[in-house]
GUMARDREN-330294 format. One record per residue (C-alpha): y, z, x; residue number from 1. Coordinates in steps of 0.05 Angstrom, whole numbers, plus 5000, padded with zeros to 4 digits. Example, Ala and Ser with C-alpha at 12.3 -4.5 7.8 and 13.67 -1.06 7.14 Angstrom:
BEGIN
+------+------+------+-----+
!   c2 !   c3 !   c1 !   i !
+------+------+------+-----+
! 4910 ! 5156 ! 5246 !   1 !
! 4979 ! 5143 ! 5273 !   2 !
+------+------+------+-----+
end
This chain:
BEGIN
+------+------+------+-----+
!   c2 !   c3 !   c1 !   i !
+------+------+------+-----+
! 3120 ! 2784 ! 1977 !   1 !
! 3156 ! 2848 ! 1954 !   2 !
! 3103 ! 2890 ! 1989 !   3 !
! 3130 ! 2860 ! 2054 !   4 !
! 3202 ! 2876 ! 2034 !   5 !
! 3187 ! 2945 ! 2006 !   6 !
! 3119 ! 2965 ! 2036 !   7 !
! 3126 ! 3037 ! 2012 !   8 !
! 3165 ! 3021 ! 1949 !   9 !
! 3239 ! 3032 ! 1939 !  10 !
! 3261 ! 3101 ! 1962 !  11 !
! 3287 ! 3151 ! 1910 !  12 !
! 3354 ! 3154 ! 1947 !  13 !
! 3387 ! 3096 ! 1982 !  14 !
! 3451 ! 3059 ! 1997 !  15 !
! 3460 ! 2986 ! 1977 !  16 !
! 3516 ! 2948 ! 2011 !  17 !
! 3544 ! 2879 ! 1996 !  18 !
! 3599 ! 2841 ! 2031 !  19 !
! 3615 ! 2784 ! 1984 !  20 !
! 3667 ! 2738 ! 1953 !  21 !
! 3656 ! 2715 ! 1882 !  22 !
! 3676 ! 2644 ! 1862 !  23 !
! 3714 ! 2628 ! 1798 !  24 !
! 3652 ! 2600 ! 1763 !  25 !
! 3616 ! 2667 ! 1776 !  26 !
! 3665 ! 2702 ! 1731 !  27 !
! 3642 ! 2666 ! 1668 !  28 !
! 3577 ! 2705 ! 1661 !  29 !
! 3545 ! 2772 ! 1675 !  30 !
! 3512 ! 2766 ! 1743 !  31 !
! 3456 ! 2804 ! 1776 !  32 !
! 3481 ! 2819 ! 1846 !  33 !
! 3413 ! 2851 ! 1861 !  34 !
! 3350 ! 2856 ! 1818 !  35 !
! 3279 ! 2879 ! 1828 !  36 !
! 3230 ! 2858 ! 1774 !  37 !
! 3157 ! 2872 ! 1761 !  38 !
! 3103 ! 2817 ! 1763 !  39 !
! 3118 ! 2798 ! 1691 !  40 !
! 3192 ! 2789 ! 1706 !  41 !
! 3217 ! 2851 ! 1671 !  42 !
! 3273 ! 2887 ! 1709 !  43 !
! 3256 ! 2950 ! 1746 !  44 !
! 3325 ! 2959 ! 1778 !  45 !
! 3388 ! 2918 ! 1777 !  46 !
! 3460 ! 2919 ! 1798 !  47 !
! 3500 ! 2874 ! 1753 !  48 !
! 3573 ! 2854 ! 1748 !  49 !
! 3608 ! 2832 ! 1684 !  50 !
! 3676 ! 2801 ! 1693 !  51 !
! 3687 ! 2800 ! 1617 !  52 !
! 3680 ! 2876 ! 1614 !  53 !
! 3705 ! 2891 ! 1685 !  54 !
! 3643 ! 2933 ! 1698 !  55 !
! 3590 ! 2941 ! 1752 !  56 !
! 3526 ! 2971 ! 1725 !  57 !
! 3465 ! 3003 ! 1757 !  58 !
! 3403 ! 2998 ! 1713 !  59 !
! 3335 ! 3027 ! 1730 !  60 !
! 3267 ! 3041 ! 1700 !  61 !
! 3268 ! 3107 ! 1660 !  62 !
! 3216 ! 3161 ! 1668 !  63 !
! 3188 ! 3139 ! 1600 !  64 !
! 3163 ! 3068 ! 1613 !  65 !
! 3173 ! 3050 ! 1539 !  66 !
! 3246 ! 3071 ! 1539 !  67 !
! 3306 ! 3028 ! 1553 !  68 !
! 3330 ! 3023 ! 1624 !  69 !
! 3372 ! 3081 ! 1649 !  70 !
! 3444 ! 3055 ! 1657 !  71 !
! 3503 ! 3078 ! 1698 !  72 !
! 3568 ! 3038 ! 1688 !  73 !
! 3627 ! 3036 ! 1736 !  74 !
! 3695 ! 3007 ! 1718 !  75 !
! 3769 ! 3012 ! 1736 !  76 !
! 3816 ! 2977 ! 1784 !  77 !
! 3767 ! 2978 ! 1843 !  78 !
! 3714 ! 2941 ! 1803 !  79 !
! 3765 ! 2892 ! 1774 !  80 !
! 3787 ! 2875 ! 1844 !  81 !
! 3722 ! 2836 ! 1852 !  82 !
! 3752 ! 2783 ! 1807 !  83 !
! 3808 ! 2764 ! 1855 !  84 !
! 3761 ! 2714 ! 1891 !  85 !
! 3772 ! 2749 ! 1959 !  86 !
! 3722 ! 2783 ! 2005 !  87 !
! 3702 ! 2854 ! 1984 !  88 !
! 3653 ! 2905 ! 2008 !  89 !
! 3613 ! 2945 ! 1956 !  90 !
! 3573 ! 3006 ! 1976 !  91 !
! 3530 ! 3037 ! 1922 !  92 !
! 3501 ! 3105 ! 1939 !  93 !
! 3442 ! 3125 ! 1895 !  94 !
! 3418 ! 3197 ! 1897 !  95 !
! 3367 ! 3232 ! 1853 !  96 !
! 3418 ! 3256 ! 1802 !  97 !
! 3482 ! 3216 ! 1817 !  98 !
! 3508 ! 3148 ! 1839 !  99 !
! 3574 ! 3134 ! 1872 ! 100 !
! 3610 ! 3068 ! 1883 ! 101 !
! 3656 ! 3050 ! 1940 ! 102 !
! 3696 ! 2985 ! 1941 ! 103 !
! 3730 ! 2964 ! 2005 ! 104 !
! 3715 ! 3032 ! 2035 ! 105 !
! 3752 ! 3069 ! 1979 ! 106 !
! 3714 ! 3116 ! 1933 ! 107 !
! 3717 ! 3089 ! 1862 ! 108 !
! 3674 ! 3135 ! 1820 ! 109 !
! 3614 ! 3181 ! 1819 ! 110 !
! 3569 ! 3183 ! 1758 ! 111 !
! 3510 ! 3226 ! 1738 ! 112 !
! 3442 ! 3193 ! 1735 ! 113 !
! 3385 ! 3207 ! 1688 ! 114 !
! 3316 ! 3216 ! 1719 ! 115 !
! 3286 ! 3149 ! 1741 ! 116 !
! 3214 ! 3128 ! 1738 ! 117 !
! 3172 ! 3099 ! 1793 ! 118 !
! 3195 ! 3028 ! 1807 ! 119 !
! 3144 ! 2973 ! 1814 ! 120 !
! 3162 ! 2930 ! 1874 ! 121 !
! 3106 ! 2879 ! 1869 ! 122 !
! 3146 ! 2827 ! 1830 ! 123 !
! 3209 ! 2792 ! 1854 ! 124 !
! 3274 ! 2812 ! 1888 ! 125 !
! 3333 ! 2769 ! 1868 ! 126 !
! 3404 ! 2763 ! 1894 ! 127 !
! 3462 ! 2730 ! 1857 ! 128 !
! 3433 ! 2703 ! 1792 ! 129 !
! 3465 ! 2693 ! 1724 ! 130 !
! 3440 ! 2737 ! 1668 ! 131 !
! 3443 ! 2681 ! 1617 ! 132 !
! 3396 ! 2631 ! 1650 ! 133 !
! 3374 ! 2660 ! 1718 ! 134 !
! 3412 ! 2604 ! 1754 ! 135 !
! 3445 ! 2615 ! 1821 ! 136 !
! 3514 ! 2646 ! 1822 ! 137 !
! 3571 ! 2614 ! 1860 ! 138 !
! 3589 ! 2666 ! 1912 ! 139 !
! 3593 ! 2676 ! 1987 ! 140 !
! 3551 ! 2732 ! 2017 ! 141 !
! 3563 ! 2758 ! 2087 ! 142 !
! 3513 ! 2814 ! 2083 ! 143 !
! 3467 ! 2853 ! 2038 ! 144 !
! 3438 ! 2917 ! 2068 ! 145 !
! 3392 ! 2969 ! 2038 ! 146 !
! 3390 ! 3036 ! 2075 ! 147 !
! 3342 ! 3092 ! 2059 ! 148 !
! 3399 ! 3142 ! 2064 ! 149 !
! 3450 ! 3153 ! 2008 ! 150 !
! 3502 ! 3182 ! 2056 ! 151 !
! 3513 ! 3116 ! 2093 ! 152 !
! 3559 ! 3090 ! 2038 ! 153 !
! 3616 ! 3133 ! 2065 ! 154 !
! 3601 ! 3116 ! 2138 ! 155 !
! 3612 ! 3041 ! 2130 ! 156 !
! 3677 ! 3010 ! 2154 ! 157 !
! 3711 ! 2949 ! 2125 ! 158 !
! 3737 ! 2919 ! 2189 ! 159 !
! 3701 ! 2853 ! 2176 ! 160 !
! 3739 ! 2839 ! 2112 ! 161 !
! 3799 ! 2793 ! 2123 ! 162 !
! 3864 ! 2831 ! 2111 ! 163 !
! 3831 ! 2899 ! 2107 ! 164 !
! 3866 ! 2956 ! 2142 ! 165 !
! 3823 ! 2978 ! 2200 ! 166 !
! 3848 ! 3033 ! 2245 ! 167 !
! 3837 ! 3019 ! 2319 ! 168 !
! 3797 ! 3084 ! 2326 ! 169 !
! 3752 ! 3068 ! 2267 ! 170 !
! 3679 ! 3084 ! 2278 ! 171 !
! 3634 ! 3023 ! 2284 ! 172 !
! 3594 ! 3004 ! 2224 ! 173 !
! 3520 ! 3020 ! 2227 ! 174 !
! 3504 ! 2946 ! 2234 ! 175 !
! 3551 ! 2937 ! 2293 ! 176 !
! 3522 ! 2999 ! 2327 ! 177 !
! 3451 ! 2971 ! 2317 ! 178 !
! 3473 ! 2904 ! 2347 ! 179 !
! 3502 ! 2939 ! 2408 ! 180 !
! 3437 ! 2978 ! 2417 ! 181 !
! 3396 ! 2914 ! 2412 ! 182 !
! 3441 ! 2879 ! 2464 ! 183 !
! 3436 ! 2938 ! 2512 ! 184 !
! 3361 ! 2940 ! 2506 ! 185 !
! 3356 ! 2865 ! 2518 ! 186 !
! 3401 ! 2865 ! 2579 ! 187 !
! 3363 ! 2924 ! 2609 ! 188 !
! 3297 ! 2888 ! 2599 ! 189 !
! 3325 ! 2827 ! 2635 ! 190 !
! 3345 ! 2867 ! 2697 ! 191 !
! 3274 ! 2891 ! 2710 ! 192 !
! 3255 ! 2955 ! 2746 ! 193 !
! 3302 ! 2982 ! 2799 ! 194 !
! 3286 ! 3014 ! 2865 ! 195 !
! 3223 ! 2973 ! 2879 ! 196 !
! 3212 ! 2933 ! 2944 ! 197 !
+------+------+------+-----+
end
């Protein structure tokens, strides 16, 4: 299944975007917002949130397959805001040697990354599971997007989040622009060729 999701594996650099609202029950445990595991169920890459610690962590396979997972931990007010049970947008930009986190279109923190090993993507990809028992997490998800471009984290807007400040001249999000392109292509296809008799 993962070969269909990641036919060429996970890219070295990418942007992972979530628009979500955690429920109160989700704050009792560490949760994996996103996890890729190998066929045996061992994590290859994960993004996990711990309300108890107020942290969001990126973990990935190290260059040495016998070593512990490489870990990058984000914290602070932007991460703690996820516990207010409201809608939030997370954008995690992963580059070869650094990762940066944006919450609600504000830059939170940039951290250095150790070298990562090649990730196996032939296992499972999971969204919103508890670390303690792999049960489903109570949360609402509007979108989860994975882009093969680490710069897209700063190009996203937060206009879809209720109560977010969104300037009238804000650039459209990539998803909205893609939807407009699809609609234009569809309507042009419906009109048929012009100028023929």
